C-alpha positions in Angstrom: -60.8 -75.2 61.3 -60.5 -71.8 59.7 -62.2 -70.8 56.4 -62.9 -67.5 54.6 -66.1 -65.6 55.1 -68.4 -64.9 52.2 -67.9 -62.1 49.8 -64.9 -60.9 47.8 -61.2 -60.3 48.6 -59.5 -57.0 48.2 -58.5 -58.0 44.7 -62.1 -58.8 43.6 -61.9 -62.6 43.6 -63.0 -65.1 46.3 -61.3 -64.9 49.7 -58.6 -67.4 50.3 -58.6 -70.4 52.6 -55.9 -71.3 55.0 -54.1 -73.6 52.6 -53.8 -70.9 50.0 -52.7 -68.4 52.6 -50.0 -70.8 53.7 -48.9 -71.5 50.1 -48.5 -67.8 49.4 -46.6 -67.2 52.6 -44.4 -70.2 51.9 -45.3 -72.0 55.2 -47.4 -75.0 56.3 -51.1 -74.5 57.0 -50.4 -75.5 60.6 -48.0 -72.5 60.9 -50.7 -70.2 59.7 -53.1 -71.6 62.3 -50.4 -71.2 65.0 -49.7 -67.7 64.0 -53.3 -66.8 64.5 -54.0 -68.7 67.7 -50.6 -68.6 69.4 -48.5 -65.9 67.6 -45.7 -66.1 70.3 -44.9 -69.6 69.0 -44.1 -68.3 65.5 -40.9 -66.4 64.7 -41.5 -62.7 64.1 -40.2 -62.9 60.5 -42.6 -65.8 59.7 -45.5 -64.2 61.5 -44.9 -60.9 59.6 -44.9 -62.8 56.3 -48.2 -64.5 57.1 -49.9 -61.4 58.3 -48.8 -59.5 55.1 -50.7 -62.1 53.0 -53.7 -62.1 55.3 -54.0 -58.3 55.2 -53.5 -58.2 51.5 -56.1 -60.8 50.7 -58.8 -59.8 53.2 -58.6 -63.2 55.0 -61.1 -63.5 58.0 -60.8 -66.2 60.5 -64.0 -68.1 61.1 -64.4 -68.1 64.9 -67.6 -70.1 64.6 -66.2 -73.2 63.0 -65.3 -74.9 66.2 -68.1 -73.7 68.5 -71.2 -72.9 66.5 -71.6 -75.0 63.4 -75.2 -74.6 62.5 -76.3 -72.0 59.9 -79.1 -71.0 62.3 -76.6 -70.2 65.0 -74.4 -68.1 62.7 -77.3 -66.1 61.3 -78.7 -65.2 64.7 -75.8 -63.0 65.7 -75.5 -59.2 65.2 -72.1 -57.9 65.9 -71.3 -54.5 67.3 -68.2 -52.5 68.1 -68.2 -50.0 70.9 -65.7 -47.2 71.8 -63.1 -48.0 74.5 -65.1 -46.2 77.2 -68.7 -47.3 77.7 -70.2 -44.2 79.2 -73.8 -43.8 80.1 -74.7 -42.7 76.6 -73.1 -45.7 74.9 -74.6 -48.0 77.6 -78.1 -46.7 76.7 -77.4 -47.4 73.0 -76.3 -50.9 73.8 -79.4 -51.5 75.9 -81.6 -50.4 73.1 -79.8 -52.7 70.7 -79.9 -55.6 73.1 -83.7 -55.2 73.7 -84.4 -55.0 69.9 -82.1 -58.0 69.2 -83.8 -60.1 71.9 -87.3 -59.3 70.6 -86.3 -60.4 67.1 -84.5 -63.6 68.3 -81.0 -62.4 67.7 -77.9 -62.3 70.0 -75.8 -59.2 70.3 -72.0 -59.9 70.1 -70.1 -56.9 71.5 -66.4 -56.2 70.9 -64.5 -53.1 72.1 -62.9 -51.0 69.5 -60.8 -47.8 69.7 -60.3 -44.5 67.9 -57.2 -45.9 66.2 -57.4 -47.2 62.7 -55.4 -50.4 63.3 -57.3 -51.2 66.5 -60.6 -50.6 64.7 -59.5 -52.8 61.8 -58.6 -55.6 64.1 -61.9 -55.3 66.0 -64.0 -55.4 62.8 -62.1 -58.4 61.5 -62.7 -60.2 64.8 -66.4 -59.5 64.5 -66.6 -60.7 61.0 -64.8 -63.9 62.1 -68.0 -64.9 63.9 -69.9 -64.5 60.6 -72.7 -62.3 62.0 -75.9 -61.6 60.1 -74.9 -57.9 60.1 -72.9 -55.3 62.0 -73.7 -52.2 64.0 -70.6 -50.0 64.4 -71.0 -47.1 66.9 -69.0 -44.6 64.9 -68.1 -44.1 61.3 -65.4 -46.5 60.3 -62.1 -44.6 60.0 -59.9 -47.4 58.7 -59.7 -47.3 54.8 -58.8 -51.0 54.8 -61.9 -51.9 57.0 -64.2 -49.8 54.9 -63.0 -51.5 51.8 -63.4 -54.9 53.4 -67.0 -54.2 54.5 -68.0 -52.6 51.2 -66.4 -55.4 49.0 -68.0 -58.1 51.1 -71.5 -56.6 50.7 -72.1 -56.8 54.4 -75.2 -55.3 56.0 -73.8 -52.5 58.2 -75.3 -49.7 60.3 -73.0 -47.0 61.6 -74.4 -45.1 64.6 -72.7 -41.8 64.1 -72.6 -38.3 62.7 -75.0 -38.3 59.8 -73.4 -35.6 57.7 -70.0 -35.0 56.3 -69.2 -38.7 55.3 -71.1 -41.3 53.3 -71.9 -44.4 55.3 -70.7 -47.8 54.1 -74.2 -49.0 54.0 -76.6 -47.3 56.4 -76.3 -44.7 59.2 -78.5 -43.8 62.2 -77.7 -40.8 64.3 -77.8 -37.1 64.8 -76.0 -34.2 63.3 -73.5 -33.4 66.0 -72.8 -30.1 64.2 -76.5 -29.2 64.6 -76.6 -30.2 68.3 -73.6 -28.2 69.3 -74.7 -25.3 67.1 -78.1 -25.2 68.8 -76.6 -25.3 72.3 -74.1 -22.5 71.5 -76.8 -20.3 70.0 -78.9 -21.0 73.1 -76.1 -19.8 75.3 -75.5 -16.7 73.2 -79.2 -15.9 73.3 -79.1 -16.2 77.1 -76.6 -13.3 77.1 -73.3 -15.2 77.5 -70.3 -13.8 75.6 -67.2 -15.7 76.6 -68.1 -19.3 75.9 -65.5 -22.0 76.5 -65.6 -25.4 74.9 -64.4 -28.5 76.7 -64.1 -31.8 74.8 -62.5 -35.2 75.2 -59.7 -36.0 72.7 -61.1 -35.6 69.2 -58.6 -37.7 67.2 -60.5 -40.3 65.2 -63.9 -39.2 66.7 -66.1 -37.7 64.0 -68.8 -36.8 66.5 -66.6 -34.7 68.7 -65.0 -33.0 65.7 -68.5 -32.0 64.4 -69.5 -30.7 67.8 -66.5 -28.4 67.9 -67.2 -27.2 64.3 -70.8 -26.5 65.3 -69.7 -24.5 68.3 -67.3 -22.4 66.3 -69.8 -21.9 63.5 -72.5 -20.6 65.9 -70.1 -18.1 67.5 -69.1 -16.9 64.1 -72.7 -16.5 62.9 -73.5 -14.5 66.0 -70.5 -12.3 65.6 -68.4 -13.7 68.4 -64.8 -14.6 68.3 -63.7 -18.1 69.2 -60.1 -17.9 70.2 -58.5 -21.4 70.5 -57.6 -20.4 74.1 -61.2 -21.0 75.0 -61.1 -24.6 73.7 -59.5 -27.5 75.6 -59.3 -31.3 75.4 -59.2 -33.4 78.5 -59.9 -37.1 79.5 -63.6 -38.0 79.8 -63.7 -38.0 83.6 -65.2 -35.6 86.2 -61.6 -34.7 87.1 -60.9 -33.8 83.5 -63.9 -31.4 83.6 -62.6 -29.8 86.8 -59.1 -29.4 85.4 -60.5 -27.9 82.2 -62.5 -25.3 84.1 -59.4 -24.4 86.1 -57.3 -24.0 82.9 -59.9 -22.0 81.0 -60.5 -19.5 83.9 -56.8 -19.0 84.1 -56.6 -18.3 80.4 -59.6 -15.9 80.4 -60.9 -14.3 83.6 -63.9 -13.0 81.7 -65.1 -16.5 80.9 -68.8 -16.7 81.7 -70.0 -20.1 80.5 -68.4 -23.5 79.8 -70.0 -25.8 77.2 -68.8 -29.4 77.8 -69.1 -32.1 75.1 -70.3 -34.6 77.7 -72.2 -34.5 80.9 -69.4 -36.3 82.6 -67.1 -33.4 82.0 -69.8 -30.9 83.0 -70.3 -32.7 86.3 -66.7 -32.3 87.1 -66.9 -28.6 86.3 -69.9 -28.1 88.5 -68.1 -29.8 91.4 -65.0 -27.6 90.9 -67.2 -24.5 91.1 -68.6 -25.8 94.4 -65.1 -26.3 95.7 -64.2 -22.8 94.9 -67.4 -21.4 96.4 -68.6 -20.1 93.1 -72.3 -19.7 92.5 -73.7 -21.3 89.3 -74.7 -19.6 87.0 -74.0 -16.2 88.6 -70.2 -16.6 88.7 -69.9 -19.2 85.9 -72.6 -21.0 83.9 -72.1 -24.7 82.7 -73.8 -26.7 80.0 -73.3 -30.4 79.1 -74.2 -32.9 76.5 -76.0 -36.2 76.8 -78.6 -35.7 79.5 -77.4 -38.6 81.7 -79.5 -39.4 84.7 -77.4 -37.4 87.1 -77.8 -34.2 85.1 -81.2 -33.6 86.5 -80.1 -34.4 90.0 -77.1 -32.0 90.3 -77.3 -28.8 92.2 -78.0 -26.8 90.2 -79.6 -29.0 87.6 -77.6 -29.2 84.4 -78.5 -27.6 81.1 -77.6 -30.1 78.4 -78.3 -31.6 75.0 -80.7 -34.6 75.1 -80.0 -37.3 72.4 -82.3 -40.4 72.6 -79.5 -42.9 72.8 -81.7 -45.9 73.6 -84.0 -45.1 70.6 -80.9 -44.8 68.5 -79.7 -48.3 69.4 -83.2 -49.8 68.7 -83.5 -48.0 65.4 -80.1 -49.2 64.3 -81.2 -52.9 64.9 -84.5 -52.3 63.2 -82.9 -50.8 60.1 -80.5 -53.7 59.9 -83.2 -56.3 60.3 -85.2 -54.6 57.5 -82.2 -54.9 55.2 -81.7 -58.5 56.2 -85.3 -59.3 55.2 -84.6 -58.0 51.8 -86.6 -54.8 52.0 -85.5 -52.3 49.3 -86.9 -49.1 50.8 -84.7 -48.9 53.8 -83.3 -45.4 54.1 -79.6 -44.9 53.8 -79.5 -42.3 56.5 -81.9 -42.1 59.4 -81.8 -39.0 61.5 -82.7 -39.1 65.2 -83.9 -35.9 66.8 -82.4 -34.0 69.8 -83.5 -31.4 72.3 -81.9 -28.6 74.3 -82.8 -29.1 77.9 -82.6 -25.7 79.7 -82.1 -26.0 83.4 -80.7 -23.9 86.3 -76.9 -24.3 85.5 -77.3 -21.6 82.8 
């Protein structure tokens, strides 16, 4: 059985049930059900017609109808969408969320999203199909269709993300990634470094990484330093990516004296590449990271990095959501979480 979730459709009226979706698509209700459950059994033309009606009307499939029928079961779920790669930072956030949910008697339903609007939209619709009490989305929602769906449906939503630059759908918990990267870059300049490279994972659709780059650039500009694009590079979020980025930046600028990586994973790869080359850190080249993962303090030399309390961020997101669900009216729209520059031997 499939039925619409609560709230309003994109046109402002009640969401349509399967029978009405079928009528508007000119097919039988069974065909709609088959298109959702076994799309390969429906012709591409018919499936496209059905999906056009579903997308237009904001239809959400109720995943709970066949497996969890009680209202208590439905309302004990908090849904969350995580990025495609669960690195140590995201894992800490999820652990904080899990612990807070468990203590409050809720279950955390996790679905993997992506930095692509269509994939994000599908993941959010899938989460809503389970009719959760609320949602925690670990990035600002990029998809206009998903943002409209969530706002029109009056869902309780916390976005764990950059806390400036965009208005949250409902609530946001996070840090200013601009401020964190600005602070680290200023720290490096104040330590005497002049040619500061910036290594990031792909920024498309990732508001946090975009703000880190802007913060890096703004700090250099404010301190009177040029930031040629040749000193910026995007690579996959792997240690190998960090090693390859270091190699490329040194080839571009032999005067490079420090590399600021947007994640500790990249910084670890850069450190290892220096060791392979026999370069002393920080005498030949200094390296800074972001995240303060456990390994950062165990490297040789120990890694200078930005510490963000990821676990606390996850807990805070759940706590803010639960306050909203209880009907509290003084829940802050934006909750900033602090950060710290951890100065170690790599710089």
